[in-house]
N, C-alpha and C positions, 0 to 999 in steps of 0.2 A: 823849932818845929816849923815856924813860918819860913825860915831860910831854906829848909829842906824842900818845902813845897815849891818854892820859887825855882830852885835848881832843877827839880823834876820837870817843871813846865818848860824850862829852857832846853832841856835835853830832848823833848818830844817835838813833833811837827806841828806847826801852827796851821790853821785852816787855810790861810793864804798859800802857804808852801804846798799843802796837799793839792789844792786846786791848780796850782802852777804845774806840779808834776803830772796831774791827770790831763791837763791841756796839752802838755808836751807829748804825752803818750798818744793822745788822739791825733795830733798832727803827724807824728811818725807813722801811726797806723794808716792814716790817709795816704801818706807818701808811698808806703809799701804797696798798698792796694793799687794806687794809680800806676806805679811802675810795673806791677805785675800785669795789669790790664793792658798797658801799652805793649809789653813784650808779647802777650798772647795775641793781640790784634796784629802786630807785625808778622808773627809766625803764621797766622791764618791768612793774611794777605799774600805772603810769599807763597804759601801752598796753593792758594787760588790762582795766582799768576802762573805758577808752574802747570797746573791742570788746564788752564785756558790755552797756554802755549802748546801743550801736548795734544789737546783736542783739536786745535787749529791745524796742527800738522797732520792729524788723522783725517781731517776734512779734505786737506789737499790730496792726500793719498786716495781718498774715496773719489774725488773729482777726476783724478788721473785715470782711474779704472772705469768710471761711470759717466764721464762727460759733464758732470755737474755736481754741485754740493747737495748734501741731504736736504730735501725740500718737499713741501706739500702746499697746495693752494689754500687749504682750509686751516692750516695751523701755522707753519713758519712764515708764510707770505703775509699773514695778517697781524702778527705780533710786532708792535712798533716800540722800540726802546725809548723813543723820544717822548712818548706819552704814557707808557705803561710801566709803573714802578712797583707793582705788587707781585712778588715772586709766586704767590699762589695762582697767578694767571699764566705762569710760564710752563706749567707741567706738561701739557699736551705737546707743545712744540719741542720741548726737551725730550719727550719720549721718542719723537721722530729721529732726533739726533742720536739718541742711545741705540735704538734698534738698527739704524743704518750702519753705525760704526762698530757695533758689537756682533752683528749677525744673530742676535737674539730676537727673532721676529715675534715670538709670543711673549717676550718681556718677562720671563720668569727668572732672570739673572743667570741663565745657563745658555751659552751660544748654541744655536741649532746646528745640525750636521749639514755639511756641504754649503756653508755660507762663509763669506770672507770676513775676517776679523781685522778691523783697522785700528782697534784700540782695546787694550785689556783693562776692563774696568775693575777696580778694587771694590769689594763689597761695601766699604764705608762710603763710597760715592753714590750708592744706590739707595733710594728711599722706598720702603715697602714693608709689609708685615712679614717677619722672618720666622722660620722654623729651622732649628739646627744651623743657623747662620745663612740660610738661603731664603730667597723670596718665596713665600707660599702662594702658589697660584690659586688655591682654594679661597684665599682671603684677599685676592687682588694681585696685580702684577707690579712691576717696577713703576712707581708713581712719577719719579723725576730724578734727575741727576743732582746730587746733593753737594752744595758747596761747604767749605769748612765751618760756616755758621749755621748749617742745617737747613738752609733755604735752597730753592730750586735755582739752578743756573738758567739764564735766559738765552734763547737761540732764535735768531730772526733772519729771514731772507726778504723782508719787506722792501728794502732799498733796491735789491736786485730786481724785484718784481716791478717797482715803479720805473726803473731804468728801462726795462724791457717794454713796458707799456709806452713810454715816451718814444723809444726807437720805432716801435710799430706805428705810432701816430705820425711820426715824421715820414715814414715810408708810404703810408696811405695818403698823406698830403702830397707827396711828390707824384704818386700815381694819378691823383686826381687833379694835378696842376694847381694845387692850392699853396698858399704861403706856409712856410715851416712853422709849426706851433711853438709857442713859448714853453719853456720848462715850467712845471707847476711851481707856484710860490712856496708851497709847503711840500716837503718830501718826507718820507718815513725812513727811519733807520739812518745808519751812518756809512756803512761800507757797501760797495756794489757787489761784494762777494757774499759775506754773511757777517752778522753781529753776534758776538758771544760775550756774555758778561755775568757778573755776580753783583748783587746790590750790597754785598759785604755786611757790615753791621749797622747800616743806615736804618734809622727808624722811620723817617719821613718818606711818604710815597705820594705826596700831593703834587700835582702838576703846577708849574709856576704860572704867573699871570698871562704869559703869552701862549701857553699851551704847547710850546715847542721844546719843552724839556722838563726835567724833573728837578725838584729842589736839591736833592742830594746826589744827583747823577755824577757830579764831578768827583765824588769820593768812591764811586763804584770801581771794581776791578774789571777791566774791559779790554777788548781788542781794537779799539779805535782811539 
């Protein structure tokens, strides 16, 4: 009887063996989740890069017809990607880009008649309250252009504005017989044309100690 009990004990799993198996399962599960997250991130990044490239080409077509890029003093000229990392603050400037490129002036996700369309926006790129798949104007218009992570793209012409201000200051100095002014120590934005970017899946939006950049900006998907 005693020998039979010992044999039964040997045939079963010991506590150490069970804990070892569970630990291996946990490790494998973590590896699978990590690989899946990495694949999803790379796919989203590739999609964002493609959308930024396509939007940039549309901006060039818009400039060819209108003599300049989509732009407003109160929205796109003031948004600075060097210091603003909150996608929630990108929406208004993004609306300017959307309405200019889509011909949808009332921003209900349906292009208006007799307007030029420079970009065909897929519905999944537009953020807003939907009814039957379309933005419901009764509950608000297109709020922003949505990146693959569900955040607003950023669009800025702040650097272009700073460059124009500097050129104007130089001209005024010449006319007044004064020395040419120095360029500002701090400039906004990166491109003298326009900046277009997605913060991706970055969680931090705090400016660094110098105030000249954002902590996670190097990981953004961007056109500079």
